[in-house]
C-alpha positions as a printed Julia matrix, in Angstrom:
461×3 Matrix{Float64}:
  20.33   -9.04  -11.95
  20.51   -7.3    -8.55
  19.17   -8.72   -5.3
  15.99   -6.67   -5.45
  15.22   -7.84   -8.97
  15.91  -11.44   -7.93
  13.53  -11.13   -4.98
  10.92   -9.46   -7.23
  11.31  -12.31   -9.69
  10.93  -14.86   -6.91
   7.72  -13.15   -5.81
   6.44  -13.25   -9.38
   7.24  -16.94   -9.77
   5.63  -17.78   -6.44
   2.57  -15.73   -7.34
   2.35  -17.37  -10.76
   2.58  -20.84   -9.19
  -0.16  -20.02   -6.67
  -2.33  -18.54   -9.43
  -1.87  -21.6   -11.67
  -2.79  -23.91   -8.8
  -5.95  -21.99   -7.89
  -7.16  -21.17  -11.42
  -6.99  -24.5   -13.2
 -10.07  -25.04  -15.3
 -12.95  -22.73  -16.09
 -13.41  -19.67  -13.81
 -16.54  -19.39  -11.7
 -17.39  -16.04  -13.31
 -16.14  -13.86  -16.14
 -16.98  -10.14  -16.48
 -16.2    -7.45  -19.05
 -15.5    -4.13  -17.33
 -15.74   -0.63  -18.83
 -16.53    2.94  -17.92
 -17.01    6.3   -19.63
 -18.2     5.03  -22.99
 -19.8     8.45  -23.77
 -22.07    7.31  -26.6
 -24.35    9.68  -28.53
 -26.05    9.53  -31.94
 -23.54    9.99  -34.8
 -24.6    13.61  -35.37
 -23.57   14.57  -31.8
 -19.98   15.0   -30.56
 -18.53   13.06  -33.5
 -19.83    9.92  -31.87
 -19.72    7.38  -34.7
 -16.22    6.43  -33.61
 -17.44    5.95  -30.03
 -20.35    3.8   -31.21
 -18.01    1.69  -33.33
 -15.59    1.26  -30.42
 -18.4     0.27  -28.05
 -19.66   -2.31  -30.54
 -16.13   -3.61  -31.15
 -15.59   -4.0   -27.4
 -18.92   -5.75  -26.84
 -18.06   -8.19  -29.62
 -14.73   -8.85  -27.95
 -16.53   -9.55  -24.66
 -18.93  -11.86  -26.5
 -15.94  -13.75  -27.87
 -14.61  -14.07  -24.32
 -17.96  -15.59  -23.23
 -18.38  -13.13  -20.37
 -21.25  -13.69  -17.95
 -21.8    -9.97  -17.35
 -20.75   -6.57  -18.65
 -20.21   -3.81  -16.08
 -20.13   -0.14  -17.11
 -19.19    2.22  -14.28
 -21.06    5.3   -15.47
 -21.07    8.0   -18.16
 -22.97    5.97  -20.7
 -23.77    9.16  -22.64
 -22.61   12.74  -23.09
 -25.75   14.79  -22.36
 -27.92   12.33  -20.45
 -30.72   12.22  -23.01
 -33.03    9.32  -23.8
 -32.0     9.59  -27.45
 -28.41    8.87  -26.47
 -29.33    6.05  -24.12
 -31.21    4.39  -26.97
 -27.97    4.3   -28.96
 -26.36    2.4   -26.07
 -29.26   -0.06  -26.05
 -29.31   -0.4   -29.85
 -25.58   -1.14  -29.95
 -26.04   -3.8   -27.29
 -28.95   -5.32  -29.23
 -26.89   -5.29  -32.44
 -24.25   -7.48  -30.77
 -26.41   -9.74  -28.6
 -29.65   -9.94  -30.56
 -31.84   -7.85  -28.25
 -31.63   -5.29  -25.49
 -32.72   -7.92  -22.95
 -30.44  -10.65  -24.29
 -26.75  -11.47  -23.83
 -24.7   -11.2   -20.64
 -26.11   -9.63  -17.5
 -25.95   -5.83  -17.68
 -24.48   -4.0   -14.69
 -24.88   -0.38  -15.83
 -24.86    2.66  -13.54
 -25.25    6.31  -14.46
 -22.52    8.91  -14.14
 -22.48   12.68  -13.89
 -23.1    13.01  -17.66
 -26.46   11.32  -17.22
 -27.68   13.88  -14.69
 -25.74   17.12  -14.23
 -26.66   18.73  -17.56
 -30.34   17.93  -17.0
 -30.09   19.43  -13.51
 -28.4    22.55  -14.88
 -31.09   23.08  -17.56
 -33.8    22.57  -14.95
 -32.2    25.1   -12.62
 -31.98   27.63  -15.44
 -35.57   26.81  -16.5
 -34.25   26.08  -19.98
 -37.13   23.72  -20.66
 -36.71   23.66  -24.45
 -33.12   22.47  -24.12
 -32.91   18.83  -25.3
 -30.86   18.1   -22.22
 -34.02   18.84  -20.28
 -36.85   18.01  -22.7
 -35.32   14.63  -23.62
 -33.46   14.16  -20.36
 -33.28   10.7   -18.82
 -34.03   12.23  -15.44
 -37.2    13.95  -16.59
 -38.74   10.6   -15.63
 -35.81    8.3   -14.9
 -37.83    5.26  -13.89
 -40.05    5.35  -16.96
 -37.25    6.18  -19.39
 -34.8     3.61  -18.05
 -37.43    0.86  -18.25
 -38.43    1.8   -21.79
 -34.82    1.77  -22.99
 -33.33   -1.15  -21.06
 -36.43   -3.22  -20.22
 -35.6    -3.24  -16.51
 -36.52   -1.25  -13.41
 -34.47    1.74  -12.28
 -33.83    2.19   -8.56
 -31.19    4.37   -6.84
 -29.4     1.18   -5.75
 -29.81   -2.29   -7.2
 -28.48   -5.79   -6.69
 -28.19   -8.5    -9.33
 -27.0   -12.06   -8.94
 -24.89  -13.65  -11.68
 -23.8   -17.29  -11.27
 -24.1   -16.95   -7.51
 -22.12  -13.68   -7.26
 -23.79  -10.44   -6.2
 -23.38   -7.14   -8.06
 -24.44   -3.93   -6.32
 -24.88   -0.75   -8.35
 -25.34    2.84   -7.2
 -26.41    5.48   -9.73
 -24.82    8.92   -9.92
 -24.66   10.71   -6.55
 -27.08    8.26   -4.89
 -24.12    6.86   -2.95
 -23.79   10.27   -1.31
 -26.68    9.31    0.95
 -24.68    7.29    3.47
 -27.72    6.22    5.46
 -29.51    4.95    2.35
 -26.47    3.07    1.04
 -25.8     1.47    4.42
 -29.45    0.53    4.71
 -29.5    -1.04    1.25
 -26.41   -3.15    1.91
 -27.71   -4.18    5.33
 -31.06   -5.24    3.85
 -29.2    -7.43    1.33
 -26.5    -8.7     3.7
 -27.52  -12.33    3.12
 -26.56  -11.89   -0.56
 -23.17  -10.37    0.35
 -21.78  -13.63    1.72
 -18.28  -13.04    3.1
 -17.16  -16.45    1.79
 -16.91  -14.95   -1.7
 -16.49  -11.43   -3.09
 -19.35   -9.18   -4.07
 -18.94   -6.48   -6.69
 -19.94   -2.86   -6.23
 -19.93   -0.1    -8.82
 -20.4     3.65   -8.81
 -19.06    6.28  -11.17
 -16.62    8.17   -8.93
 -13.71    6.54   -7.12
 -14.26    5.88   -3.4
 -12.03    8.32   -1.57
  -8.4     7.39   -0.8
  -8.53    4.07   -2.6
  -7.34    3.65   -6.2
  -5.16    6.67   -7.03
  -5.25    7.65   -3.35
  -4.96   11.44   -2.96
  -4.26   12.03   -6.65
  -7.8    11.65   -8.0
  -9.82   14.25   -9.83
 -13.09   15.31   -8.16
 -12.16   13.43   -5.0
 -15.2    14.71   -3.17
 -17.5    12.94   -5.66
 -16.65    9.59   -4.07
 -18.87   10.44   -1.13
 -18.89    8.27    2.01
 -18.57    5.0     0.05
 -15.1     4.26    1.45
 -16.51    4.36    4.99
 -19.52    2.23    4.09
 -17.57   -0.47    2.24
 -14.99   -0.63    5.04
 -17.52   -2.85    6.84
 -17.35   -5.34    3.95
 -13.81   -6.65    3.37
 -15.11   -8.88    0.56
 -16.37   -5.86   -1.41
 -14.69   -5.18   -4.76
 -15.49   -1.68   -6.04
 -15.27   -0.54   -9.67
 -15.31    3.15  -10.61
 -14.43    5.5   -13.48
 -14.94    9.26  -13.86
 -11.24   10.22  -13.94
 -10.62    8.63  -17.37
  -7.12    7.73  -16.12
  -5.16    5.01  -17.87
  -5.17    1.61  -16.16
  -1.52    1.12  -17.05
  -1.08    3.24  -13.92
  -0.52    0.6   -11.22
  -2.38    2.77   -8.71
  -5.57    1.69  -10.49
  -5.89   -1.23   -8.07
  -5.85   -0.9    -4.27
  -6.53   -3.1    -1.27
  -7.17   -1.81    2.21
 -10.39   -2.25    4.14
 -11.81   -3.58    0.82
 -10.63   -3.77   -2.81
 -11.04   -0.89   -5.28
 -10.24   -0.64   -8.98
 -10.26    2.2   -11.48
 -11.68    1.14  -14.82
  -9.98    3.46  -17.32
 -12.2     4.87  -20.07
 -13.48    3.64  -23.39
 -13.59    7.23  -24.67
 -11.33   10.21  -23.96
  -8.65    8.35  -22.06
  -6.58   10.68  -19.91
  -3.67   10.95  -17.48
  -3.24   12.82  -14.2
  -2.28   16.48  -14.79
   0.97   18.24  -13.95
   3.18   16.9   -16.76
   4.33   18.91  -19.75
   2.83   16.4   -22.2
  -0.26   15.66  -20.11
  -3.52   17.54  -19.6
  -3.24   21.16  -18.52
  -5.62   23.56  -16.85
  -7.98   25.43  -19.17
  -6.46   28.51  -20.82
  -2.94   27.36  -19.85
  -0.52   27.28  -22.75
   1.87   24.46  -23.52
   5.14   23.75  -25.28
   4.46   20.02  -25.78
   1.45   18.12  -27.09
  -0.39   15.61  -24.92
   0.49   11.92  -25.28
  -2.7    10.18  -24.1
  -5.57    8.85  -26.13
  -7.07    5.41  -26.46
  -9.81    3.04  -25.31
  -9.33    0.73  -22.35
 -11.17   -1.84  -20.29
 -10.71   -5.13  -18.46
 -11.82   -8.73  -18.32
 -12.17  -10.17  -14.81
 -12.09  -13.91  -14.17
 -13.1   -15.06  -10.7
 -11.97  -18.21   -8.92
 -12.65  -19.23   -5.32
  -9.67  -17.44   -3.82
  -8.71  -14.76   -6.3
  -9.66  -12.57   -9.2
  -7.56  -12.21  -12.34
  -7.76   -8.91  -14.23
  -6.61   -8.69  -17.83
  -6.16   -5.1   -18.96
  -6.85   -4.29  -22.61
  -6.22   -1.57  -25.14
  -9.23   -1.95  -27.42
  -7.8     0.22  -30.18
  -5.2    -2.45  -30.93
  -7.04   -5.24  -29.05
  -4.02   -6.25  -27.01
  -3.08   -6.56  -23.35
  -1.43   -3.54  -21.81
   0.27   -4.97  -18.74
   0.84   -7.95  -16.51
  -2.33   -9.57  -15.25
  -3.37   -8.51  -11.78
  -3.91  -11.65   -9.68
  -5.82  -10.12   -6.76
  -6.62  -12.21   -3.66
 -10.19  -12.27   -2.37
 -10.46  -10.52    1.01
 -12.76  -12.17    3.53
 -11.99  -10.42    6.82
 -10.13   -7.46    8.27
  -7.02   -9.49    9.09
  -4.22  -10.62    6.87
  -1.88   -9.07    4.33
  -3.29   -6.87    1.59
  -1.12   -7.93   -1.34
  -2.4    -5.05   -3.47
  -1.96   -2.25   -0.97
   0.28    0.46   -2.41
   2.85   -0.26    0.33
   3.11   -3.97   -0.47
   3.33   -3.35   -4.18
   6.12   -0.81   -3.71
   7.99   -3.38   -1.64
   7.87   -5.8    -4.59
   8.6    -3.26   -7.32
  11.86   -2.01   -8.79
  12.36    1.5   -10.1
  12.88    1.87  -13.86
  16.46    2.41  -14.99
  18.13    3.94  -18.02
  20.03    1.56  -20.31
  23.8     1.41  -19.88
  25.53    4.26  -21.69
  22.39    6.41  -21.95
  23.04   10.13  -22.42
  21.06   13.38  -22.64
  21.28   15.35  -25.86
  20.28   18.97  -26.43
  18.79   20.73  -29.45
  18.37   24.5   -29.68
  15.43   25.64  -31.78
  12.76   28.27  -32.28
   9.36   26.97  -31.19
   5.95   28.11  -29.97
   5.7    29.21  -26.36
   2.62   29.0   -24.12
   1.42   32.31  -25.62
   1.7    30.72  -29.13
   4.45   33.18  -30.07
   7.89   32.17  -31.32
  10.56   31.78  -28.66
  14.04   30.22  -28.38
  13.8    26.77  -26.85
  15.98   23.96  -25.56
  14.79   20.41  -26.35
  16.24   17.64  -24.19
  16.21   14.11  -25.61
  17.13   10.93  -23.76
  16.59    7.17  -24.2
  13.5     5.7   -22.56
  14.13    3.92  -19.28
  13.33    0.24  -18.88
  11.5    -1.87  -16.34
  11.45   -5.58  -15.6
   7.64   -5.8   -15.3
   4.52   -3.62  -15.21
   5.31   -2.39  -11.7
   8.72   -1.12  -12.74
   7.67    0.21  -16.15
   8.66    3.87  -16.68
   5.6     6.07  -16.18
   7.12    9.53  -16.25
  10.37   11.45  -15.8
  11.45   14.31  -13.57
  13.54   16.78  -15.56
  15.33   19.32  -13.41
  17.79   22.16  -13.82
  20.19   22.27  -10.88
  22.93   24.58   -9.68
  25.71   22.76   -7.84
  27.7    24.76   -5.3
  30.19   22.72   -3.32
  28.28   19.9    -1.7
  24.93   21.67   -2.11
  22.56   20.95   -5.02
  20.07   23.74   -5.59
  17.03   22.81   -7.75
  16.1    25.71  -10.0
  13.4    24.49  -12.42
  11.59   21.16  -12.36
   9.33   19.6   -14.99
   7.69   16.21  -15.41
   7.02   14.44  -18.7
   5.13   11.23  -19.36
   6.74    8.29  -21.09
   5.17    8.52  -24.58
   3.09    5.4   -25.15
   2.48    4.84  -21.44
  -1.2     4.08  -22.1
  -0.35    1.28  -24.56
   1.41   -2.04  -24.37
   5.05   -1.56  -23.29
   6.14   -2.66  -26.77
   4.63    0.61  -28.06
   6.64    2.84  -25.71
   8.62    5.49  -27.59
  12.34    4.69  -27.59
  13.25    8.35  -27.11
  11.68   10.87  -24.7
  11.84   14.66  -25.0
  11.25   17.62  -22.69
  11.02   21.23  -23.9
  12.22   24.29  -22.0
  11.85   27.89  -23.06
  15.23   29.59  -22.82
  13.44   32.18  -20.67
  12.89   29.42  -18.07
  16.58   28.57  -17.73
  19.18   30.29  -15.56
  21.77   32.55  -17.25
  24.69   30.97  -15.34
  26.09   27.46  -15.73
  23.89   24.64  -14.46
  23.16   20.99  -15.13
  20.17   18.97  -16.27
  19.14   15.95  -14.19
  16.64   13.42  -15.61
  15.15   10.79  -13.28
  12.8     7.97  -14.35
   9.84    7.04  -12.13
   7.33    4.2   -12.15
   3.63    4.87  -11.51
   4.13    4.16   -7.8
   6.59    7.07   -7.6
   9.76    5.02   -7.21
  12.82    6.73   -8.65
  15.62    5.24  -10.75
  19.15    6.6   -11.14
  19.32    9.98  -12.89
  21.2    11.04  -15.98
  23.15   14.32  -15.87
  24.27   16.84  -18.46
  26.37   19.92  -17.61
  25.48   23.22  -19.32
  28.03   26.04  -19.24
């Protein structure tokens, strides 16, 4: 064990001791957290699997005796009342009635509104997205389905804790959001956290500059900066919560919530999502259903991350301190977490191997290819877990290393428990991408915070 690993272990032990001391007994509050459930009737979008997963997850939450269930948007696919009724019916199936069971903290996402808005703009009034659209009369339809009032912003109190919800795009009205929070300031007591949810991530919080549709977050980051005790939950990106950038602390606390349907990963990797109409040499690695259970004590919140396909935890618990003012250390800032983390490393004796083959290129035509294989790197904890690998061809001339072609590949299984990580990782190059002269391959493991381990090398003559 090196000094950095020893210090990281000491931090973990100290954190565990503090957590045990502060979390003895029953938590003050327990919440099931989801987003992007994308439920429709079974005859739409192959949704029976999504309905079954939603029901399975609600039953899990029921078994955990949660006090509330929070869904951070995209309840449906097309934003129709018919779809929303499936959400309500599934809830009633588990809890015995649409108005029974844990408190519901549901907000709408873009899928509840944008298709209705598009049909309206096109005057496509016979389109079910318009004719049966939730937003044809959102107040009436929401009340009929969920037996509660719909307002652009709402606040609910559960066991003395306040939950604030903002429906799709309503948070873009900074004046209205500020006014709503100010009017309810007495319920947002700084002595304990309050919980806020909207569909899109507040800008420059969880995932920082990497997020998809960054502009959708609106001015929420500026508004919540006045409330250090705010804890924001958001979805929209569908990104896996095994990515340690899913939790952030700065002016307030912000968490990404993964996705119950169509789990994804940030783009740019060979085995990740690609732009439309862009070919690939490798298949994508990500699919699954994720969510969290939050337990709240006086001084901290404990987040258990779950893969609901296999119903197992997918990483170390996040023990996140409650923020009460603008001073003090933010333990879950990206900077502080990098300081505690170690980069993943390859096992001793690891080597790169090469296979030459004929495979399909991005144009789906046969081409000669080079397939690199190497053992998966290892980490000591969730922070140091291998997230992806940089695979580079380099030309070495004297003391100068000239990068020629760089690719990134995800660790297969990165969205699951670490025990499900593939033991071997591959990266595919078309021979047309490689230089004709001698060169070397360099493979470097990275954790989700971007920290780099020691590379492996293989000379090619």
